[in-house]
C-alpha positions in Angstrom: 5.9 -7.9 32.0 6.0 -6.8 28.4 3.0 -4.6 27.4 1.6 -4.7 23.8 -0.8 -2.3 22.2 -2.3 -2.7 18.7 -3.5 0.4 16.9 -4.8 1.0 13.4 -7.5 -0.8 11.4 -9.2 -4.2 11.1 -5.9 -6.1 10.9 -4.8 -4.8 14.3 -8.3 -5.3 15.6 -8.3 -9.0 14.5 -11.1 -9.2 11.9 -11.0 -12.8 10.5 -9.7 -14.3 13.7 -12.9 -16.2 14.3 -13.5 -17.5 17.8 -17.0 -18.8 18.4 -19.4 -15.9 17.5 -16.8 -13.2 18.0 -13.3 -12.0 17.2 -10.4 -14.0 18.6 -7.2 -12.8 20.2 -5.9 -11.3 17.0 -2.4 -10.1 16.2 -1.7 -8.6 19.7 -3.3 -11.4 21.7 -1.5 -14.1 19.7 1.9 -12.2 20.0 1.3 -11.9 23.7 0.8 -15.7 24.0 3.8 -16.4 21.8 6.2 -14.3 24.0 4.5 -15.2 27.3 2.8 -12.0 28.4 -0.8 -11.3 29.4 -0.6 -7.5 29.1 -2.0 -6.6 25.7 -4.6 -4.1 24.5 -6.4 -3.4 21.2 -7.0 0.3 20.5 -7.7 -0.4 16.8 -11.1 -0.6 15.2 -12.2 -1.8 11.7 -12.4 0.8 9.1 -10.0 3.2 10.8 -8.0 5.6 8.6 -4.7 7.2 9.4 -6.2 10.5 10.4 -8.5 8.7 12.9 -5.6 6.7 14.3 -3.4 9.8 14.7 -6.3 11.8 16.3 -7.5 9.2 18.8 -5.5 6.0 19.1 -2.1 7.6 19.1 -2.6 9.6 22.3 -4.2 6.6 24.0 -1.2 4.4 23.0 1.3 6.9 24.4 -0.6 7.1 27.7 -0.6 3.3 27.9 3.2 3.4 27.5 3.6 -0.1 26.0 6.8 -1.9 25.2 5.6 -2.9 21.8 3.2 -1.1 19.5 1.7 -2.9 16.5 0.5 -0.8 13.6 -1.6 -1.7 10.6 -3.0 1.3 8.8 -3.6 2.6 5.2 -5.9 0.1 3.6 -9.0 2.2 4.2 -7.1 5.3 3.0 -5.8 3.7 -0.2 -9.1 2.5 -1.5 -10.6 6.0 -1.5 -10.6 8.2 -4.6 -8.0 10.9 -4.5 -5.5 9.0 -2.3 -2.4 11.0 -2.0 0.6 8.7 -1.2 3.0 11.5 -0.5 0.6 13.2 2.0 -0.1 9.8 3.6 3.6 9.1 4.0 4.2 12.5 5.6 1.4 12.0 8.0 2.4 8.5 8.9 6.0 9.5 9.5 4.8 12.1 12.0 2.7 9.5 13.7 5.6 7.0 13.9 7.9 9.6 15.2 5.5 10.3 18.0 5.2 6.6 18.8 9.0 6.3 18.7 9.2 8.9 21.5 7.0 6.8 23.8 7.4 3.2 22.7 10.6 1.2 22.6 9.6 -1.1 19.7 7.1 -0.3 16.9 6.2 -2.8 14.2 4.2 -1.8 11.2 2.8 -3.9 8.4 2.7 -3.5 4.6 -0.3 -5.1 2.8 -0.1 -8.2 0.7 -1.1 -8.1 -2.9 -4.8 -8.6 -2.3 -5.5 -8.5 -6.0 -4.2 -12.0 -6.0 -6.6 -13.2 -3.3 -9.7 -10.9 -3.3 -12.6 -11.9 -5.5 -13.0 -8.7 -7.7 -13.6 -8.2 -11.4 -10.5 -8.9 -13.5 -10.5 -5.4 -15.0 -10.0 -3.9 -11.5 -7.2 -6.2 -10.4 -4.3 -4.3 -11.9 -5.6 -1.0 -10.5 -6.0 -2.5 -7.0 -2.5 -4.0 -7.2 -1.1 -0.6 -8.2 -2.9 1.2 -5.4 -1.7 -1.3 -2.8 1.9 -1.0 -4.1 1.6 2.7 -3.9 0.4 2.5 -0.3 3.2 0.1 0.6 5.8 2.4 -0.9 4.4 5.2 1.3 4.6 3.0 4.4 8.2 2.1 3.7 9.1 5.7 3.1 7.4 6.9 6.3 9.2 4.2 8.4 12.5 4.8 6.7 13.3 7.8 8.9 12.3 6.1 12.1 13.3 3.0 14.1 10.0 1.4 13.1 10.4 -2.3 12.1 8.5 -3.4 9.0 6.8 -6.7 8.6 6.5 -7.0 4.8 3.4 -9.0 3.9 3.7 -8.2 0.2 6.6 -10.6 -0.1 5.4 -13.0 2.6 4.3 -16.2 0.9 2.3 -17.3 3.9 0.0 -14.3 3.3 -1.3 -15.9 0.1 -2.0 -19.4 1.5 -5.6 -20.4 1.5 -5.2 -21.6 5.1 -4.0 -18.2 6.1 -6.9 -16.3 4.6 -10.3 -15.6 6.2 -13.5 -16.1 4.3 -13.4 -12.6 2.8 -10.0 -13.4 1.2 -8.6 -10.1 2.5 -8.1 -10.5 6.3 -5.9 -13.2 7.9 -7.5 -16.3 9.3 -6.7 -17.6 12.8 -3.8 -19.5 11.2 -2.8 -16.3 9.4 -2.8 -14.3 12.6 -0.8 -16.9 14.4 1.8 -16.8 11.6 1.8 -13.0 11.8 2.4 -13.1 15.6 5.3 -15.6 15.3 6.9 -13.5 12.5 6.6 -10.4 14.7 8.3 -12.1 17.6 11.1 -13.2 15.2 11.4 -9.7 13.8 11.7 -8.3 17.4 14.3 -10.9 18.3 12.0 -12.3 21.0 11.9 -16.0 21.9 8.7 -17.8 21.1 7.8 -19.7 24.3 4.3 -20.8 23.4 2.3 -21.7 20.3 -1.5 -21.4 19.8 -3.7 -23.1 22.3 -6.5 -25.5 21.4 -9.3 -23.0 21.7 -7.5 -20.7 19.3 -7.3 -23.2 16.5 -8.6 -22.2 13.2 -12.4 -22.2 13.0 -14.3 -23.6 10.0 -14.9 -21.0 7.3 -18.7 -21.1 7.7 -21.2 -19.5 5.5 -22.5 -17.7 8.6 -19.1 -15.9 9.0 -19.0 -15.0 5.3 -22.5 -13.6 5.4 -22.1 -11.7 8.7 -18.6 -10.4 8.2 -17.1 -11.0 4.8 -19.9 -9.8 2.5 -20.7 -6.6 4.4 -17.0 -5.7 4.4 -16.7 -6.4 0.7 -19.8 -4.4 -0.2 -18.7 -1.4 1.9 -15.2 -1.4 0.3 -16.7 -1.9 -3.2 -18.6 1.3 -2.9 -15.3 3.1 -2.5 -13.1 0.9 -4.6 -15.1 1.0 -7.8 -15.2 4.8 -8.1 -11.5 4.9 -7.3 -10.7 2.2 -9.9 -12.8 4.0 -12.5 -11.0 7.3 -11.7 -7.7 5.5 -12.2 -8.9 4.1 -15.5 -9.9 7.6 -16.7 -6.5 9.0 -15.7 -4.7 6.2 -17.5 -6.8 6.7 -20.6 -6.1 10.4 -20.5 -2.4 10.0 -20.2 -2.3 7.6 -23.1 -4.4 10.0 -25.2 -1.9 12.9 -24.6 1.1 10.8 -25.5 
């Protein structure tokens, strides 16, 4: 039986995949259903950064010895002031190389352009777009020297569909996670033998979910994103002044 482990941040954890009052099957659970296996595990947690994934989740993944490792990481690193893309790429490459030594198939995600979907002030959108593009370039660079497969969400039109977005407009919805799982199966060259079951259908985007999950997430990230955006604005202004 194929074993799947998801490590990284909130995308790997399944935030946005609403099921009743909790988190639904997420990326790993939906992929497991698509390819017909029941052996899947989530080692990811919301808010995780690369250093945390490498320190804790990586060793646990290697011990679990899965056939497939799903990786979503970097969003919580990139929104912080002082994000160093070269350093991130170097650290991620080491992490992926370690995974490669224990896991036959590793799939990593890039981020979509959340400046197109996230409700943020217009003056910050270009800076958020630049930061996500910088992160994605680092992810691609890190994966380039390994056998890691990349699922590019930046160029995936489905990632921008309203039906594929959770209430916070950042995480995938149940429909979005299902699409992610099916795209992952295709990328791995695995046959899809099942689609989503009735109890995994997309839940209504209730005000309750937005209040409990979406707004707290946005507020926490805003505390980090705004100083970062202001810092980028100062750097940009300084570079223009010196030209």
